[in-house]
All heavy atoms as a GROMACS GRO file, in nm:
protein
  623
    1GLN      N    1   9.278   4.444   5.240
    1GLN     CA    2   9.202   4.564   5.215
    1GLN      C    3   9.213   4.605   5.068
    1GLN      O    4   9.118   4.658   5.014
    1GLN     CB    5   9.247   4.676   5.308
    1GLN     CG    6   9.205   4.654   5.452
    1GLN     CD    7   9.259   4.759   5.547
    1GLN    OE1    8   9.362   4.820   5.520
    1GLN    NE2    9   9.191   4.778   5.656
    2LYS      N   10   9.330   4.580   5.008
    2LYS     CA   11   9.346   4.614   4.867
    2LYS      C   12   9.255   4.528   4.780
    2LYS      O   13   9.195   4.578   4.685
    2LYS     CB   14   9.491   4.595   4.824
    2LYS     CG   15   9.584   4.699   4.877
    2LYS     CD   16   9.725   4.677   4.828
    2LYS     CE   17   9.820   4.780   4.886
    2LYS     NZ   18   9.956   4.763   4.838
    3ALA      N   19   9.244   4.401   4.812
    3ALA     CA   20   9.156   4.313   4.735
    3ALA      C   21   9.011   4.357   4.748
    3ALA      O   22   8.938   4.362   4.649
    3ALA     CB   23   9.172   4.168   4.780
    4LYS      N   24   8.970   4.390   4.867
    4LYS     CA   25   8.833   4.435   4.890
    4LYS      C   26   8.807   4.567   4.815
    4LYS      O   27   8.703   4.584   4.752
    4LYS     CB   28   8.807   4.453   5.039
    4LYS     CG   29   8.666   4.497   5.070
    4LYS     CD   30   8.648   4.520   5.218
    4LYS     CE   31   8.518   4.592   5.243
    4LYS     NZ   32   8.518   4.666   5.366
    5ALA      N   33   8.902   4.659   4.822
    5ALA     CA   34   8.887   4.788   4.756
    5ALA      C   35   8.874   4.775   4.605
    5ALA      O   36   8.808   4.856   4.541
    5ALA     CB   37   9.003   4.879   4.791
    6SER      N   38   8.934   4.671   4.549
    6SER     CA   39   8.925   4.651   4.404
    6SER      C   40   8.815   4.553   4.366
    6SER      O   41   8.814   4.501   4.255
    6SER     CB   42   9.060   4.603   4.349
    6SER     OG   43   9.092   4.477   4.402
    7SER      N   44   8.724   4.528   4.459
    7SER     CA   45   8.608   4.440   4.439
    7SER      C   46   8.646   4.294   4.416
    7SER      O   47   8.569   4.218   4.359
    7SER     CB   48   8.522   4.489   4.322
    7SER     OG   49   8.474   4.619   4.349
    8ALA      N   50   8.763   4.254   4.460
    8ALA     CA   51   8.804   4.113   4.454
    8ALA      C   52   8.767   4.048   4.587
    8ALA      O   53   8.853   4.011   4.667
    8ALA     CB   54   8.954   4.103   4.427
    9TYR      N   55   8.636   4.036   4.609
    9TYR     CA   56   8.586   3.994   4.739
    9TYR      C   57   8.626   3.851   4.775
    9TYR      O   58   8.655   3.823   4.891
    9TYR     CB   59   8.435   4.011   4.746
    9TYR     CG   60   8.391   4.152   4.719
    9TYR    CD1   61   8.301   4.181   4.616
    9TYR    CD2   62   8.441   4.258   4.793
    9TYR    CE1   63   8.262   4.312   4.590
    9TYR    CE2   64   8.403   4.389   4.768
    9TYR     CZ   65   8.313   4.415   4.667
    9TYR     OH   66   8.276   4.544   4.641
   10TYR      N   67   8.627   3.763   4.679
   10TYR     CA   68   8.664   3.624   4.708
   10TYR      C   69   8.811   3.615   4.750
   10TYR      O   70   8.846   3.541   4.842
   10TYR     CB   71   8.635   3.532   4.589
   10TYR     CG   72   8.487   3.512   4.566
   10TYR    CD1   73   8.418   3.587   4.471
   10TYR    CD2   74   8.417   3.419   4.641
   10TYR    CE1   75   8.282   3.568   4.451
   10TYR    CE2   76   8.281   3.400   4.622
   10TYR     CZ   77   8.214   3.475   4.527
   10TYR     OH   78   8.080   3.456   4.508
   11THR      N   79   8.896   3.691   4.684
   11THR     CA   80   9.037   3.695   4.720
   11THR      C   81   9.052   3.756   4.860
   11THR      O   82   9.130   3.707   4.942
   11THR     CB   83   9.118   3.777   4.618
   11THR    OG1   84   9.102   3.717   4.490
   11THR    CG2   85   9.264   3.784   4.656
   12ALA      N   86   8.978   3.862   4.886
   12ALA     CA   87   8.982   3.926   5.017
   12ALA      C   88   8.939   3.829   5.126
   12ALA      O   89   9.001   3.822   5.233
   12ALA     CB   90   8.894   4.050   5.019
   13ILE      N   91   8.835   3.751   5.099
   13ILE     CA   92   8.787   3.652   5.197
   13ILE      C   93   8.896   3.550   5.226
   13ILE      O   94   8.921   3.516   5.343
   13ILE     CB   95   8.657   3.586   5.148
   13ILE    CG1   96   8.542   3.685   5.158
   13ILE    CG2   97   8.626   3.459   5.229
   13ILE    CD1   98   8.414   3.640   5.091
   14ASP      N   99   8.962   3.502   5.122
   14ASP     CA  100   9.072   3.406   5.142
   14ASP      C  101   9.184   3.467   5.226
   14ASP      O  102   9.235   3.404   5.318
   14ASP     CB  103   9.128   3.360   5.008
   14ASP     CG  104   9.034   3.267   4.933
   14ASP    OD1  105   8.942   3.210   4.996
   14ASP    OD2  106   9.054   3.252   4.811
   15ASP      N  107   9.220   3.590   5.194
   15ASP     CA  108   9.328   3.658   5.268
   15ASP      C  109   9.289   3.681   5.413
   15ASP      O  110   9.369   3.660   5.505
   15ASP     CB  111   9.363   3.790   5.201
   15ASP     CG  112   9.428   3.774   5.064
   15ASP    OD1  113   9.471   3.661   5.031
   15ASP    OD2  114   9.434   3.874   4.991
   16LEU      N  115   9.167   3.726   5.436
   16LEU     CA  116   9.121   3.753   5.572
   16LEU      C  117   9.112   3.624   5.654
   16LEU      O  118   9.151   3.622   5.771
   16LEU     CB  119   8.985   3.823   5.568
   16LEU     CG  120   8.989   3.966   5.514
   16LEU    CD1  121   8.849   4.013   5.475
   16LEU    CD2  122   9.051   4.060   5.616
   17ASN      N  123   9.063   3.519   5.592
   17ASN     CA  124   9.057   3.390   5.662
   17ASN      C  125   9.197   3.339   5.696
   17ASN      O  126   9.218   3.281   5.803
   17ASN     CB  127   8.980   3.286   5.581
   17ASN     CG  128   8.832   3.300   5.597
   17ASN    OD1  129   8.782   3.329   5.706
   17ASN    ND2  130   8.759   3.282   5.489
   18SER      N  131   9.293   3.364   5.609
   18SER     CA  132   9.432   3.325   5.638
   18SER      C  133   9.484   3.402   5.759
   18SER      O  134   9.549   3.345   5.846
   18SER     CB  135   9.522   3.352   5.517
   18SER     OG  136   9.487   3.269   5.410
   19GLY      N  137   9.456   3.530   5.763
   19GLY     CA  138   9.498   3.612   5.877
   19GLY      C  139   9.432   3.567   6.006
   19GLY      O  140   9.497   3.560   6.111
   20LEU      N  141   9.303   3.535   5.999
   20LEU     CA  142   9.232   3.489   6.119
   20LEU      C  143   9.283   3.354   6.166
   20LEU      O  144   9.289   3.327   6.285
   20LEU     CB  145   9.082   3.482   6.091
   20LEU     CG  146   9.013   3.617   6.080
   20LEU    CD1  147   8.873   3.602   6.020
   20LEU    CD2  148   9.007   3.684   6.216
   21TYR      N  149   9.322   3.270   6.072
   21TYR     CA  150   9.375   3.138   6.106
   21TYR      C  151   9.504   3.150   6.188
   21TYR      O  152   9.530   3.069   6.277
   21TYR     CB  153   9.401   3.058   5.978
   21TYR     CG  154   9.464   2.924   6.002
   21TYR    CD1  155   9.387   2.817   6.048
   21TYR    CD2  156   9.600   2.903   5.980
   21TYR    CE1  157   9.445   2.693   6.071
   21TYR    CE2  158   9.658   2.781   6.002
   21TYR     CZ  159   9.580   2.675   6.048
   21TYR     OH  160   9.638   2.553   6.072
   22LEU      N  161   9.581   3.253   6.160
   22LEU     CA  162   9.708   3.272   6.228
   22LEU      C  163   9.694   3.333   6.367
   22LEU      O  164   9.788   3.329   6.446
   22LEU     CB  165   9.800   3.360   6.144
   22LEU     CG  166   9.841   3.302   6.009
   22LEU    CD1  167   9.917   3.404   5.927
   22LEU    CD2  168   9.924   3.176   6.028
   23LEU      N  169   9.577   3.389   6.397
   23LEU     CA  170   9.554   3.448   6.529
   23LEU      C  171   9.480   3.351   6.619
   23LEU      O  172   9.382   3.289   6.577
   23LEU     CB  173   9.469   3.575   6.516
   23LEU     CG  174   9.536   3.696   6.457
   23LEU    CD1  175   9.433   3.807   6.436
   23LEU    CD2  176   9.646   3.746   6.550
   24PRO      N  177   9.522   3.340   6.744
   24PRO     CA  178   9.448   3.255   6.838
   24PRO      C  179   9.318   3.325   6.880
   24PRO      O  180   9.321   3.428   6.946
   24PRO     CB  181   9.543   3.240   6.956
   24PRO     CG  182   9.632   3.359   6.948
   24PRO     CD  183   9.641   3.397   6.803
   25GLU      N  184   9.205   3.272   6.834
   25GLU     CA  185   9.076   3.336   6.860
   25GLU      C  186   9.039   3.333   7.009
   25GLU      O  187   8.965   3.416   7.057
   25GLU     CB  188   8.966   3.271   6.778
   25GLU     CG  189   8.836   3.347   6.782
   25GLU     CD  190   8.735   3.298   6.680
   25GLU    OE1  191   8.775   3.235   6.582
   25GLU    OE2  192   8.617   3.325   6.700
   26ASN      N  193   9.091   3.236   7.081
   26ASN     CA  194   9.057   3.227   7.222
   26ASN      C  195   9.127   3.334   7.305
   26ASN      O  196   9.099   3.350   7.423
   26ASN     CB  197   9.089   3.088   7.277
   26ASN     CG  198   9.236   3.052   7.261
   26ASN    OD1  199   9.311   3.123   7.197
   26ASN    ND2  200   9.276   2.942   7.321
   27ASP      N  201   9.218   3.409   7.246
   27ASP     CA  202   9.288   3.516   7.316
   27ASP      C  203   9.243   3.650   7.260
   27ASP      O  204   9.323   3.732   7.217
   27ASP     CB  205   9.439   3.497   7.301
   27ASP     CG  206   9.518   3.584   7.398
   27ASP    OD1  207   9.456   3.645   7.488
   27ASP    OD2  208   9.641   3.591   7.384
   28ILE      N  209   9.112   3.673   7.263
   28ILE     CA  210   9.056   3.793   7.201
   28ILE      C  211   9.102   3.920   7.270
   28ILE      O  212   9.116   4.024   7.207
   28ILE     CB  213   8.902   3.785   7.194
   28ILE    CG1  214   8.849   3.897   7.104
   28ILE    CG2  215   8.840   3.789   7.333
   28ILE    CD1  216   8.708   3.882   7.063
   29GLU      N  217   9.129   3.917   7.398
   29GLU     CA  218   9.172   4.037   7.467
   29GLU      C  219   9.310   4.084   7.418
   29GLU      O  220   9.332   4.202   7.399
   29GLU     CB  221   9.176   4.013   7.618
   29GLU     CG  222   9.038   3.997   7.680
   29GLU     CD  223   8.947   4.116   7.655
   29GLU    OE1  224   8.993   4.232   7.665
   29GLU    OE2  225   8.829   4.093   7.624
   30LYS      N  226   9.399   3.992   7.397
   30LYS     CA  227   9.535   4.027   7.354
   30LYS      C  228   9.537   4.080   7.210
   30LYS      O  229   9.612   4.172   7.178
   30LYS     CB  230   9.626   3.905   7.365
   30LYS     CG  231   9.770   3.932   7.330
   30LYS     CD  232   9.856   3.808   7.352
   30LYS     CE  233  10.000   3.835   7.314
   30LYS     NZ  234  10.082   3.715   7.327
   31ASN      N  235   9.455   4.023   7.125
   31ASN     CA  236   9.454   4.059   6.983
   31ASN      C  237   9.322   4.123   6.941
   31ASN      O  238   9.284   4.115   6.825
   31ASN     CB  239   9.477   3.933   6.899
   31ASN     CG  240   9.609   3.868   6.927
   31ASN    OD1  241   9.712   3.933   6.917
   31ASN    ND2  242   9.607   3.742   6.965
   32HIS      N  243   9.253   4.186   7.034
   32HIS     CA  244   9.117   4.233   7.007
   32HIS      C  245   9.108   4.324   6.886
   32HIS      O  246   9.024   4.302   6.798
   32HIS     CB  247   9.059   4.304   7.130
   32HIS     CG  248   8.920   4.351   7.108
   32HIS    ND1  249   8.893   4.475   7.057
   32HIS    CD2  250   8.802   4.290   7.126
   32HIS    CE1  251   8.762   4.489   7.045
   32HIS    NE2  252   8.704   4.378   7.086
   33GLU      N  253   9.190   4.425   6.880
   33GLU     CA  254   9.178   4.524   6.773
   33GLU      C  255   9.200   4.461   6.635
   33GLU      O  256   9.122   4.484   6.542
   33GLU     CB  257   9.278   4.637   6.796
   33GLU     CG  258   9.256   4.755   6.705
   33GLU     CD  259   9.345   4.872   6.743
   33GLU    OE1  260   9.366   4.898   6.862
   33GLU    OE2  261   9.392   4.939   6.648
   34LEU      N  262   9.304   4.380   6.622
   34LEU     CA  263   9.333   4.314   6.495
   34LEU      C  264   9.226   4.211   6.460
   34LEU      O  265   9.176   4.207   6.347
   34LEU     CB  266   9.470   4.248   6.498
   34LEU     CG  267   9.514   4.176   6.371
   34LEU    CD1  268   9.511   4.269   6.251
   34LEU    CD2  269   9.652   4.115   6.390
   35LEU      N  270   9.187   4.131   6.556
   35LEU     CA  271   9.084   4.028   6.534
   35LEU      C  272   8.951   4.093   6.496
   35LEU      O  273   8.885   4.050   6.401
   35LEU     CB  274   9.069   3.943   6.659
   35LEU     CG  275   8.978   3.822   6.651
   35LEU    CD1  276   9.030   3.722   6.548
   35LEU    CD2  277   8.968   3.754   6.786
   36PHE      N  278   8.915   4.198   6.566
   36PHE     CA  279   8.790   4.269   6.537
   36PHE      C  280   8.792   4.326   6.396
   36PHE      O  281   8.695   4.314   6.321
   36PHE     CB  282   8.768   4.379   6.642
   36PHE     CG  283   8.629   4.436   6.640
   36PHE    CD1  284   8.529   4.377   6.715
   36PHE    CD2  285   8.600   4.548   6.566
   36PHE    CE1  286   8.401   4.430   6.714
   36PHE    CE2  287   8.472   4.601   6.564
   36PHE     CZ  288   8.372   4.542   6.639
   37SER      N  289   8.903   4.387   6.360
   37SER     CA  290   8.917   4.447   6.227
   37SER      C  291   8.908   4.343   6.116
   37SER      O  292   8.837   4.363   6.016
   37SER     CB  293   9.049   4.522   6.219
   37SER     OG  294   9.068   4.575   6.092
   38LEU      N  295   8.980   4.232   6.132
   38LEU     CA  296   8.976   4.126   6.031
   38LEU      C  297   8.836   4.068   6.017
   38LEU      O  298   8.788   4.047   5.905
   38LEU     CB  299   9.076   4.016   6.066
   38LEU     CG  300   9.224   4.049   6.052
   38LEU    CD1  301   9.309   3.936   6.108
   38LEU    CD2  302   9.260   4.076   5.908
   39LYS      N  303   8.771   4.044   6.129
   39LYS     CA  304   8.636   3.986   6.123
   39LYS      C  305   8.536   4.084   6.062
   39LYS      O  306   8.446   4.044   5.989
   39LYS     CB  307   8.592   3.940   6.261
   39LYS     CG  308   8.657   3.810   6.302
   39LYS     CD  309   8.574   3.739   6.406
   39LYS     CE  310   8.633   3.606   6.440
   39LYS     NZ  311   8.572   3.497   6.365
   40LYS      N  312   8.552   4.212   6.091
   40LYS     CA  313   8.461   4.312   6.034
   40LYS      C  314   8.477   4.318   5.882
   40LYS      O  315   8.378   4.319   5.808
   40LYS     CB  316   8.486   4.449   6.096
   40LYS     CG  317   8.387   4.554   6.052
   40LYS     CD  318   8.405   4.684   6.127
   40LYS     CE  319   8.536   4.745   6.097
   40LYS     NZ  320   8.540   4.872   6.033
   41GLU      N  321   8.600   4.317   5.836
   41GLU     CA  322   8.626   4.316   5.692
   41GLU      C  323   8.570   4.189   5.628
   41GLU      O  324   8.512   4.193   5.519
   41GLU     CB  325   8.776   4.326   5.663
   41GLU     CG  326   8.838   4.458   5.703
   41GLU     CD  327   8.801   4.573   5.612
   41GLU    OE1  328   8.772   4.551   5.494
   41GLU    OE2  329   8.800   4.687   5.661
   42LEU      N  330   8.588   4.077   5.696
   42LEU     CA  331   8.537   3.949   5.646
   42LEU      C  332   8.385   3.952   5.635
   42LEU      O  333   8.328   3.909   5.534
   42LEU     CB  334   8.583   3.834   5.736
   42LEU     CG  335   8.536   3.694   5.698
   42LEU    CD1  336   8.587   3.656   5.560
   42LEU    CD2  337   8.583   3.593   5.803
   43ALA      N  338   8.319   4.002   5.737
   43ALA     CA  339   8.172   4.010   5.735
   43ALA      C  340   8.125   4.097   5.619
   43ALA      O  341   8.029   4.062   5.550
   43ALA     CB  342   8.121   4.065   5.868
   44GLU      N  343   8.192   4.208   5.597
   44GLU     CA  344   8.155   4.297   5.487
   44GLU      C  345   8.171   4.227   5.352
   44GLU      O  346   8.083   4.238   5.266
   44GLU     CB  347   8.238   4.425   5.491
   44GLU     CG  348   8.205   4.514   5.608
   44GLU     CD  349   8.298   4.634   5.619
   44GLU    OE1  350   8.381   4.657   5.527
   44GLU    OE2  351   8.289   4.705   5.720
   45CYS      N  352   8.279   4.156   5.335
   45CYS     CA  353   8.301   4.083   5.208
   45CYS      C  354   8.199   3.973   5.189
   45CYS      O  355   8.147   3.955   5.077
   45CYS     CB  356   8.442   4.026   5.204
   45CYS     SG  357   8.571   4.150   5.184
   46GLU      N  358   8.169   3.899   5.294
   46GLU     CA  359   8.067   3.794   5.285
   46GLU      C  360   7.933   3.855   5.245
   46GLU      O  361   7.861   3.800   5.161
   46GLU     CB  362   8.054   3.718   5.417
   46GLU     CG  363   8.174   3.635   5.455
   46GLU     CD  364   8.191   3.507   5.375
   46GLU    OE1  365   8.109   3.478   5.286
   46GLU    OE2  366   8.289   3.435   5.400
   47TYR      N  367   7.900   3.968   5.302
   47TYR     CA  368   7.776   4.036   5.269
   47TYR      C  369   7.776   4.079   5.122
   47TYR      O  370   7.677   4.061   5.050
   47TYR     CB  371   7.757   4.158   5.360
   47TYR     CG  372   7.630   4.233   5.333
   47TYR    CD1  373   7.510   4.193   5.391
   47TYR    CD2  374   7.629   4.343   5.249
   47TYR    CE1  375   7.393   4.262   5.366
   47TYR    CE2  376   7.512   4.412   5.222
   47TYR     CZ  377   7.394   4.371   5.280
   47TYR     OH  378   7.278   4.438   5.254
   48LEU      N  379   7.888   4.133   5.077
   48LEU     CA  380   7.896   4.185   4.940
   48LEU      C  381   7.888   4.076   4.834
   48LEU      O  382   7.848   4.104   4.721
   48LEU     CB  383   8.023   4.268   4.923
   48LEU     CG  384   8.022   4.400   4.999
   48LEU    CD1  385   8.161   4.463   4.999
   48LEU    CD2  386   7.920   4.496   4.938
   49ILE      N  387   7.925   3.953   4.867
   49ILE     CA  388   7.911   3.844   4.769
   49ILE      C  389   7.776   3.774   4.783
   49ILE      O  390   7.750   3.678   4.712
   49ILE     CB  391   8.027   3.742   4.778
   49ILE    CG1  392   8.027   3.668   4.912
   49ILE    CG2  393   8.160   3.807   4.748
   49ILE    CD1  394   8.118   3.546   4.914
   50GLY      N  395   7.694   3.820   4.876
   50GLY     CA  396   7.560   3.764   4.891
   50GLY      C  397   7.550   3.650   4.991
   50GLY      O  398   7.447   3.584   4.999
   51ASN      N  399   7.655   3.627   5.068
   51ASN     CA  400   7.652   3.523   5.169
   51ASN      C  401   7.601   3.585   5.300
   51ASN      O  402   7.676   3.605   5.396
   51ASN     CB  403   7.791   3.461   5.187
   51ASN     CG  404   7.787   3.332   5.264
   51ASN    OD1  405   7.684   3.295   5.318
   51ASN    ND2  406   7.901   3.264   5.270
   52PHE      N  407   7.473   3.616   5.300
   52PHE     CA  408   7.412   3.691   5.410
   52PHE      C  409   7.410   3.614   5.542
   52PHE      O  410   7.426   3.673   5.648
   52PHE     CB  411   7.271   3.736   5.372
   52PHE     CG  412   7.268   3.816   5.245
   52PHE    CD1  413   7.195   3.774   5.136
   52PHE    CD2  414   7.341   3.934   5.234
   52PHE    CE1  415   7.193   3.848   5.018
   52PHE    CE2  416   7.341   4.009   5.118
   52PHE     CZ  417   7.265   3.966   5.009
   53THR      N  418   7.392   3.483   5.536
   53THR     CA  419   7.388   3.403   5.658
   53THR      C  420   7.523   3.407   5.729
   53THR      O  421   7.530   3.430   5.849
   53THR     CB  422   7.348   3.257   5.627
   53THR    OG1  423   7.223   3.258   5.560
   53THR    CG2  424   7.339   3.175   5.753
   54LYS      N  425   7.630   3.386   5.654
   54LYS     CA  426   7.764   3.389   5.712
   54LYS      C  427   7.796   3.529   5.763
   54LYS      O  428   7.853   3.546   5.872
   54LYS     CB  429   7.868   3.344   5.608
   54LYS     CG  430   8.008   3.342   5.658
   54LYS     CD  431   8.028   3.236   5.764
   54LYS     CE  432   8.174   3.227   5.803
   54LYS     NZ  433   8.196   3.140   5.915
   55ALA      N  434   7.760   3.630   5.686
   55ALA     CA  435   7.784   3.768   5.729
   55ALA      C  436   7.712   3.797   5.860
   55ALA      O  437   7.769   3.857   5.951
   55ALA     CB  438   7.740   3.865   5.620
   56GLN      N  439   7.587   3.753   5.870
   56GLN     CA  440   7.510   3.777   5.992
   56GLN      C  441   7.574   3.710   6.113
   56GLN      O  442   7.580   3.769   6.220
   56GLN     CB  443   7.366   3.726   5.974
   56GLN     CG  444   7.276   3.752   6.093
   56GLN     CD  445   7.255   3.899   6.120
   56GLN    OE1  446   7.253   3.981   6.028
   56GLN    NE2  447   7.241   3.935   6.246
   57GLU      N  448   7.625   3.589   6.095
   57GLU     CA  449   7.694   3.519   6.206
   57GLU      C  450   7.814   3.600   6.254
   57GLU      O  451   7.836   3.614   6.375
   57GLU     CB  452   7.742   3.382   6.160
   57GLU     CG  453   7.633   3.282   6.136
   57GLU     CD  454   7.686   3.153   6.073
   57GLU    OE1  455   7.811   3.135   6.067
   57GLU    OE2  456   7.605   3.072   6.029
   58ILE      N  457   7.890   3.653   6.161
   58ILE     CA  458   8.009   3.729   6.197
   58ILE      C  459   7.969   3.862   6.261
   58ILE      O  460   8.029   3.904   6.361
   58ILE     CB  461   8.101   3.751   6.075
   58ILE    CG1  462   8.145   3.617   6.017
   58ILE    CG2  463   8.223   3.834   6.114
   58ILE    CD1  464   8.212   3.627   5.881
   59PHE      N  465   7.868   3.928   6.206
   59PHE     CA  466   7.822   4.054   6.265
   59PHE      C  467   7.775   4.033   6.409
   59PHE      O  468   7.802   4.115   6.497
   59PHE     CB  469   7.710   4.116   6.181
   59PHE     CG  470   7.756   4.179   6.052
   59PHE    CD1  471   7.688   4.155   5.935
   59PHE    CD2  472   7.867   4.262   6.048
   59PHE    CE1  473   7.728   4.213   5.815
   59PHE    CE2  474   7.909   4.321   5.930
   59PHE     CZ  475   7.839   4.296   5.812
   60GLU      N  476   7.704   3.924   6.435
   60GLU     CA  477   7.659   3.894   6.570
   60GLU      C  478   7.777   3.872   6.664
   60GLU      O  479   7.776   3.916   6.779
   60GLU     CB  480   7.566   3.774   6.570
   60GLU     CG  481   7.430   3.804   6.510
   60GLU     CD  482   7.342   3.682   6.492
   60GLU    OE1  483   7.382   3.571   6.533
   60GLU    OE2  484   7.233   3.698   6.435
   61TYR      N  485   7.880   3.803   6.615
   61TYR     CA  486   8.002   3.783   6.693
   61TYR      C  487   8.065   3.919   6.725
   61TYR      O  488   8.106   3.944   6.838
   61TYR     CB  489   8.100   3.696   6.613
   61TYR     CG  490   8.237   3.686   6.674
   61TYR    CD1  491   8.268   3.585   6.764
   61TYR    CD2  492   8.337   3.777   6.640
   61TYR    CE1  493   8.394   3.575   6.820
   61TYR    CE2  494   8.464   3.768   6.696
   61TYR     CZ  495   8.492   3.667   6.785
   61TYR     OH  496   8.617   3.659   6.841
   62LEU      N  497   8.072   4.006   6.626
   62LEU     CA  498   8.133   4.137   6.645
   62LEU      C  499   8.059   4.221   6.747
   62LEU      O  500   8.121   4.288   6.830
   62LEU     CB  501   8.143   4.210   6.511
   62LEU     CG  502   8.242   4.153   6.411
   62LEU    CD1  503   8.223   4.217   6.274
   62LEU    CD2  504   8.384   4.174   6.459
   63ILE      N  505   7.927   4.219   6.742
   63ILE     CA  506   7.848   4.294   6.839
   63ILE      C  507   7.876   4.242   6.980
   63ILE      O  508   7.890   4.320   7.075
   63ILE     CB  509   7.698   4.286   6.806
   63ILE    CG1  510   7.667   4.365   6.679
   63ILE    CG2  511   7.613   4.335   6.923
   63ILE    CD1  512   7.692   4.514   6.688
   64LYS      N  513   7.887   4.113   6.993
   64LYS     CA  514   7.911   4.051   7.123
   64LYS      C  515   8.044   4.096   7.183
   64LYS      O  516   8.055   4.115   7.304
   64LYS     CB  517   7.908   3.899   7.107
   64LYS     CG  518   7.925   3.821   7.233
   64LYS     CD  519   7.914   3.672   7.204
   64LYS     CE  520   7.946   3.589   7.326
   64LYS     NZ  521   7.944   3.445   7.296
   65PHE      N  522   8.147   4.113   7.100
   65PHE     CA  523   8.280   4.145   7.149
   65PHE      C  524   8.323   4.289   7.123
   65PHE      O  525   8.439   4.323   7.146
   65PHE     CB  526   8.382   4.048   7.091
   65PHE     CG  527   8.369   3.910   7.147
   65PHE    CD1  528   8.310   3.809   7.072
   65PHE    CD2  529   8.411   3.880   7.274
   65PHE    CE1  530   8.295   3.682   7.124
   65PHE    CE2  531   8.397   3.754   7.328
   65PHE     CZ  532   8.338   3.654   7.252
   66ALA      N  533   8.231   4.374   7.079
   66ALA     CA  534   8.265   4.515   7.059
   66ALA      C  535   8.297   4.580   7.194
   66ALA      O  536   8.224   4.561   7.291
   66ALA     CB  537   8.149   4.587   6.990
   67LYS      N  538   8.405   4.654   7.198
   67LYS     CA  539   8.446   4.718   7.324
   67LYS      C  540   8.391   4.859   7.338
   67LYS      O  541   8.375   4.908   7.448
   67LYS     CB  542   8.599   4.723   7.333
   67LYS     CG  543   8.663   4.593   7.367
   67LYS     CD  544   8.810   4.613   7.394
   67LYS     CE  545   8.871   4.487   7.453
   67LYS     NZ  546   9.013   4.506   7.487
   68THR      N  547   8.366   4.925   7.226
   68THR     CA  548   8.322   5.064   7.232
   68THR      C  549   8.193   5.082   7.152
   68THR      O  550   8.155   4.996   7.071
   68THR     CB  551   8.428   5.158   7.172
   68THR    OG1  552   8.439   5.132   7.032
   68THR    CG2  553   8.563   5.140   7.240
   69LYS      N  554   8.128   5.193   7.176
   69LYS     CA  555   8.008   5.226   7.100
   69LYS      C  556   8.041   5.246   6.952
   69LYS      O  557   7.961   5.211   6.865
   69LYS     CB  558   7.940   5.350   7.157
   69LYS     CG  559   7.877   5.326   7.291
   69LYS     CD  560   7.810   5.450   7.344
   69LYS     CE  561   7.752   5.422   7.482
   69LYS     NZ  562   7.685   5.540   7.539
   70ILE      N  563   8.158   5.300   6.926
   70ILE     CA  564   8.201   5.320   6.787
   70ILE      C  565   8.213   5.187   6.716
   70ILE      O  566   8.171   5.174   6.600
   70ILE     CB  567   8.335   5.398   6.782
   70ILE    CG1  568   8.322   5.537   6.843
   70ILE    CG2  569   8.389   5.405   6.638
   70ILE    CD1  570   8.228   5.630   6.769
   71ASP      N  571   8.269   5.087   6.783
   71ASP     CA  572   8.279   4.952   6.725
   71ASP      C  573   8.139   4.900   6.689
   71ASP      O  574   8.119   4.846   6.581
   71ASP     CB  575   8.346   4.854   6.820
   71ASP     CG  576   8.495   4.876   6.834
   71ASP    OD1  577   8.554   4.946   6.749
   71ASP    OD2  578   8.554   4.821   6.930
   72LYS      N  579   8.046   4.917   6.781
   72LYS     CA  580   7.909   4.869   6.754
   72LYS      C  581   7.845   4.946   6.640
   72LYS      O  582   7.778   4.885   6.555
   72LYS     CB  583   7.824   4.883   6.881
   72LYS     CG  584   7.858   4.780   6.986
   72LYS     CD  585   7.765   4.791   7.104
   72LYS     CE  586   7.804   4.685   7.208
   72LYS     NZ  587   7.716   4.687   7.324
   73ILE      N  588   7.867   5.074   6.634
   73ILE     CA  589   7.810   5.156   6.526
   73ILE      C  590   7.865   5.109   6.392
   73ILE      O  591   7.790   5.097   6.294
   73ILE     CB  592   7.841   5.306   6.549
   73ILE    CG1  593   7.758   5.358   6.665
   73ILE    CG2  594   7.816   5.387   6.423
   73ILE    CD1  595   7.798   5.495   6.713
   74GLU      N  596   7.994   5.083   6.385
   74GLU     CA  597   8.055   5.035   6.260
   74GLU      C  598   7.995   4.903   6.216
   74GLU      O  599   7.975   4.879   6.096
   74GLU     CB  600   8.206   5.021   6.276
   74GLU     CG  601   8.278   5.154   6.285
   74GLU     CD  602   8.427   5.140   6.306
   74GLU    OE1  603   8.477   5.026   6.311
   74GLU    OE2  604   8.493   5.243   6.317
   75VAL      N  605   7.965   4.814   6.311
   75VAL     CA  606   7.906   4.685   6.277
   75VAL      C  607   7.762   4.704   6.228
   75VAL      O  608   7.722   4.643   6.129
   75VAL     CB  609   7.911   4.589   6.397
   75VAL    CG1  610   7.834   4.461   6.367
   75VAL    CG2  611   8.055   4.557   6.433
   76TYR      N  612   7.686   4.788   6.298
   76TYR     CA  613   7.547   4.808   6.255
   76TYR      C  614   7.543   4.878   6.120
   76TYR      O  615   7.463   4.849   6.037
   76TYR     CB  616   7.470   4.893   6.358
   76TYR     CG  617   7.430   4.814   6.479
   76TYR    CD1  618   7.471   4.853   6.606
   76TYR    CD2  619   7.351   4.700   6.468
   76TYR    CE1  620   7.434   4.780   6.719
   76TYR    CE2  621   7.314   4.628   6.580
   76TYR     CZ  622   7.355   4.668   6.705
   76TYR     OH  623   7.318   4.597   6.816
   0.00000   0.00000   0.00000
């Protein structure tokens, strides 16, 4: 989050991908909140560097697994 806040989007993407690599994605229920948060930050960074296709893929994933209306609102 610090990298993203200082506009170091590429560094933030690397850090977020490292965090996601350490989480088992197939166990989304157990790690839902953390996984959702990391992916949302990743999608935002991808969007901010102009990687709209990758960002859209992640946003679609997030909408699919959003548990609350607030989660969906944040993604939209």
